[in-house]
C-alpha positions in Angstrom: 105.3 63.2 113.6 103.1 64.6 111.5 104.1 68.3 110.0 100.0 69.1 110.4 98.3 68.5 113.5 94.7 69.3 115.1 94.4 72.2 117.1 92.8 71.0 120.7 90.2 72.7 120.6 87.5 70.8 122.7 84.5 71.5 120.1 83.9 74.0 117.0 82.7 77.8 117.5 80.9 78.1 114.8 81.3 81.4 114.9 84.9 81.6 114.8 87.1 82.6 111.9 88.5 79.2 111.4 92.6 79.5 110.9 95.6 77.3 109.6 98.7 78.7 110.7 101.5 77.7 107.9 105.5 77.8 108.9 108.8 76.3 109.3 109.5 77.2 112.3 107.9 75.7 115.4 108.3 78.6 117.4 106.4 81.0 115.1 103.9 78.4 114.4 103.1 78.3 118.1 103.3 82.1 119.0 101.6 83.0 116.1 98.6 80.4 116.9 98.8 81.9 121.0 98.3 85.4 119.6 95.4 84.7 117.2 93.8 82.1 120.0 93.8 85.3 122.6 90.9 86.3 120.3 87.7 84.3 121.0 86.1 84.8 117.4 89.4 83.2 116.2 90.2 79.3 116.1 93.4 78.1 115.0 92.2 74.7 113.6 95.6 73.4 112.3 99.4 74.3 111.6 101.5 73.1 109.3 105.5 73.6 108.5 105.2 73.7 104.8 103.2 74.0 101.6 102.5 70.4 100.8 101.0 69.9 104.2 99.1 72.7 103.9 97.5 71.7 100.7 96.9 68.1 102.1 94.9 69.7 104.7 92.3 71.6 103.0 90.3 68.6 102.7 90.7 67.5 106.1 89.5 70.5 107.8 87.1 73.7 107.7 89.3 76.5 107.4 88.3 80.4 106.4 91.5 82.2 106.2 95.4 80.9 106.0 98.3 82.7 107.3 101.2 81.7 105.4 105.0 82.0 105.4 107.3 82.2 102.0 110.2 80.4 102.9 109.9 76.8 103.6 111.2 73.3 102.7 109.6 70.9 100.5 106.8 73.4 99.2 107.4 77.3 99.8 104.2 79.7 100.3 104.3 80.8 96.7 104.2 77.5 95.4 101.1 76.4 97.6 98.8 79.4 96.8 97.7 78.3 93.4 97.2 74.4 94.8 95.6 75.7 98.1 92.9 77.5 96.0 92.5 75.2 93.4 91.2 73.0 96.7 89.1 75.8 98.3 88.9 79.4 95.9 87.1 81.2 98.8 90.1 80.7 101.5 91.8 84.2 102.0 95.3 83.9 102.6 97.8 86.1 104.2 101.3 85.9 103.3 103.5 86.3 106.5 107.0 87.6 105.6 110.2 89.7 107.4 110.7 92.9 105.7 113.5 92.4 103.2 113.3 93.2 99.6 113.0 90.2 98.2 110.3 88.6 100.4 108.6 92.3 99.6 108.7 91.3 96.3 107.5 87.8 96.8 104.7 88.8 98.8 103.4 91.2 96.1 103.8 88.3 93.5 101.5 86.2 96.1 98.6 89.2 95.9 99.0 88.9 92.1 98.6 84.8 92.6 95.7 85.0 94.9 96.6 85.9 98.4 94.7 88.6 100.0 97.0 90.6 102.4 100.2 90.0 104.3 101.9 90.9 107.3 105.0 92.2 108.2 106.8 89.4 110.6 109.4 89.5 113.1 113.0 88.6 112.2 113.3 86.3 114.9 111.4 84.1 117.5 112.8 86.3 119.9 111.7 89.2 118.6 108.0 87.9 118.1 107.6 87.5 121.8 106.9 91.0 122.0 105.5 92.2 118.5 102.5 93.5 119.6 102.3 95.2 116.4 102.6 92.2 114.8 99.8 90.4 117.1 97.4 93.6 116.2 97.6 93.4 112.7 97.5 89.9 112.5 94.3 89.8 114.3 92.6 92.6 112.3 93.5 91.4 109.2 92.2 87.4 110.3 89.1 89.1 111.5 88.3 91.0 108.3 89.5 88.2 106.0 87.4 85.8 107.9 84.4 87.8 107.2 84.8 87.8 103.9 85.6 84.1 103.8 82.4 82.9 105.7 80.0 85.2 105.3 77.3 83.4 107.4 80.0 83.0 110.0 80.3 87.1 109.9 76.5 87.7 110.0 76.5 85.3 113.4 79.7 86.5 114.7 79.4 89.0 117.8 81.5 92.1 118.0 85.0 91.5 119.2 86.3 93.3 121.9 89.4 94.8 120.8 91.8 95.0 123.6 95.0 96.6 123.2 95.8 93.7 120.7 93.6 94.4 117.9 92.4 97.6 116.3 88.7 98.7 116.8 86.8 97.7 113.6 84.6 99.0 111.6 81.9 97.4 110.2 79.2 98.5 107.3 75.8 96.7 108.1 74.6 94.4 105.6 71.6 95.9 103.3 73.0 99.6 104.8 71.4 101.8 101.9 73.8 103.7 100.0 72.2 107.2 99.1 74.5 109.2 96.4 76.2 112.8 96.6 76.2 115.2 93.7 79.5 115.7 91.3 81.7 118.5 91.8 80.4 121.3 89.0 84.3 122.0 88.1 86.3 119.5 86.6 89.2 117.9 88.4 92.8 118.8 88.7 94.6 116.3 90.7 93.3 112.5 92.0 94.2 110.8 95.1 93.5 107.5 95.8 93.1 105.3 99.0 93.6 101.7 99.5 94.7 98.6 101.7 93.6 94.9 101.5 93.7 94.1 98.0 94.9 97.6 97.6 97.6 96.5 95.0 95.9 94.3 92.6 93.3 96.9 92.5 95.7 99.5 92.2 97.2 98.1 89.0 93.7 97.4 87.7 92.8 101.0 87.9 96.1 102.4 86.8 96.2 99.8 83.4 93.1 101.2 82.0 93.3 104.9 83.0 93.7 107.2 79.9 97.3 108.0 79.8 96.9 111.0 78.7 95.5 112.3 81.6 97.2 115.7 82.9 96.2 115.0 86.8 99.4 114.1 89.3 97.8 111.1 90.7 98.5 110.7 94.7 98.2 107.1 96.2 98.4 106.2 99.9 98.5 101.9 100.3 98.7 100.8 103.5 101.9 99.5 103.1 105.1 98.9 105.5 108.6 100.1 104.3 110.5 98.4 101.4 107.1 97.2 100.1 105.9 100.3 98.9 109.1 101.1 96.7 108.8 97.5 94.8 104.7 98.7 94.8 105.6 101.7 93.0 108.4 99.5 90.8 105.6 96.6 90.0 102.9 99.7 88.7 105.4 101.3 86.9 106.5 98.4 84.8 103.3 97.3 84.6 101.0 100.2 83.1 103.7 102.2 81.6 103.2 104.9 84.0 105.7 107.3 85.7 105.4 106.0 89.5 107.2 107.4 92.1 107.8 105.8 95.8 107.4 109.7 97.1 110.2 111.8 98.9 110.5 114.3 100.9 110.4 118.0 98.5 110.1 116.0 95.5 108.9 118.5 92.9 105.1 116.9 91.4 104.8 116.8 87.7 101.6 116.7 85.7 100.6 113.0 84.7 102.6 111.2 87.4 101.8 108.9 90.0 103.0 109.5 93.7 103.0 106.4 96.2 103.1 107.4 100.0 106.4 105.7 101.5 105.7 102.8 104.1 105.8 104.4 107.6 105.3 108.2 106.4 102.3 110.5 106.0 102.3 112.0 102.4 101.6 115.4 101.8 101.1 117.9 98.6 102.1 121.2 99.7 102.6 124.6 97.5 100.3 126.1 95.3 98.9 126.4 91.4 101.5 124.3 89.4 104.3 124.8 92.2 103.5 121.6 94.0 106.1 119.0 95.7 105.9 116.4 98.3 106.6 116.7 102.0 106.7 113.6 104.5 105.7 113.6 107.9 105.7 110.8 110.9 103.1 112.8 112.8 101.3 110.1 115.1 99.0 107.3 113.2 95.6 108.1 112.0 93.2 105.3 112.2 96.4 103.1 113.5 97.8 103.9 109.8 100.7 105.4 108.7 100.8 106.1 106.0 96.9 107.3 106.3 94.7 108.3 103.4 93.5 111.0 105.7 96.5 113.7 106.0 96.9 113.3 102.1 93.6 113.9 101.4 93.4 117.3 103.8 96.5 118.2 101.6 94.9 118.1 98.7 91.7 119.4 99.9 93.2 122.2 101.1 94.7 122.9 97.5 92.1 121.9 95.0 89.5 122.4 97.0 86.2 121.4 95.0 88.7 120.6 91.9 90.0 117.1 93.8 88.7 113.7 93.0 89.0 111.0 95.5 88.7 107.3 94.6 88.5 104.7 97.4 88.9 101.4 96.6 89.0 97.8 98.9 90.3 97.6 102.3 90.0 96.9 105.6 88.9 99.8 108.3 87.8 103.4 107.4 90.8 105.7 106.8 89.5 108.0 104.2 86.0 108.9 105.6 86.9 112.5 107.0 89.1 113.2 104.4 86.1 112.2 101.7 83.4 114.0 103.9 86.0 117.4 103.7 86.2 116.6 100.0 82.6 117.0 99.0 82.1 119.6 101.8 84.2 121.7 99.4 82.8 120.3 96.6 85.2 117.7 95.7 83.9 114.3 93.9 84.7 111.1 95.3 84.1 107.4 94.1 83.8 104.4 96.1 84.7 100.5 94.8 81.6 98.3 95.3 80.9 95.4 97.8 80.8 92.3 95.2 84.4 93.3 93.8 86.1 94.7 97.4 88.3 91.9 99.1 87.2 93.8 101.6 84.6 96.4 102.0 85.8 98.7 104.7 87.0 101.8 103.4 84.8 101.9 100.6 82.1 100.6 102.4 82.3 103.6 105.3 82.5 106.4 102.5 79.7 104.7 100.3 77.2 104.5 103.1 78.0 107.5 104.4 76.7 109.2 101.3 79.5 111.2 100.6 80.0 108.9 97.1 78.9 110.1 93.3 79.5 106.7 92.2 79.8 103.3 93.8 81.3 101.0 90.9 82.8 97.8 90.2 86.7 97.5 90.0 87.0 97.1 86.4 84.7 99.9 85.9 86.8 102.1 88.2 88.8 103.4 85.6 86.1 104.6 83.6 84.6 106.7 85.9 88.1 108.4 86.7 88.3 109.2 83.0 85.0 110.4 82.4 84.8 112.6 85.7 88.1 113.8 84.9 87.4 114.7 81.6 84.2 116.5 83.3 82.0 114.5 82.5 78.9 113.3 84.5 78.9 109.8 86.6 
């Protein structure tokens, strides 16, 4: 029996995101396919049970997005990534793995190897049946990444009806003008960064090039599940030479150190002056996210007002938009990543087109912009 099989669609849908599902479990393949095809803007064109079959399928099907398992016989997901991208560099890959420490580490390595995002897969076939969060996250990410993989399809695609299984999307209209907002009149005393899809790689790029002598505490909210955020903090510390923490409740904030919001908790900063600490909460999700950028920014604005510098990096949705508006209303500064360098220009596109940014920069120029602003220079 062939391990890669053609989807039994009667006819191709030119406006749909074309997906391949790769998993060694026939149950997971079938359920993932069913979940995806509940959305009319997604078409599963083929499935495969290992990485080798996925590579072989690349020349046979039109594929925009691949949902790729990690642990498979014959060829695992991490080995398959460079071979898949060699066949089609524009294809977007979503890693699908259970939330173990080993899989979280592998998933982050996969992002460095060229995967675009990941979803936390339920631990068993029985659990996946009722996994509404998995379904919603999977559909949302496939739609967002499908638009970047196939711009023509994105332009033709009709607005999806979110329903209960997908978060409402936020779309920046092509060609929407960007007007810049004035920079703060005072140098910042703290730096906040928000990111989502494509964020781990973007955070690495920014932190590597950020001036290590800056005394500013740096607060990061990256949309990630628990387990992943500790490993992200460890990776960033190892690769950048900085002190990077997965934030703990009650932890004292120190100058020049980096604090990453832990998965499933909002990170707030409380206190005054130099006596600041972390407060973690599990209040309601905001913009379907926990951690969310919004509560972090609200807490920082209350403390720093015009002396807050906010950076919004690649990510889907519009988490952080309200906080960035509040930041500039208090006189602070916002910098966003530009569209060309973003994996998904949702979060940065939302703030850029809202007219709250003092600068919109390519990823490779973000660190220099932060260095300049942090030292009181003009962007």
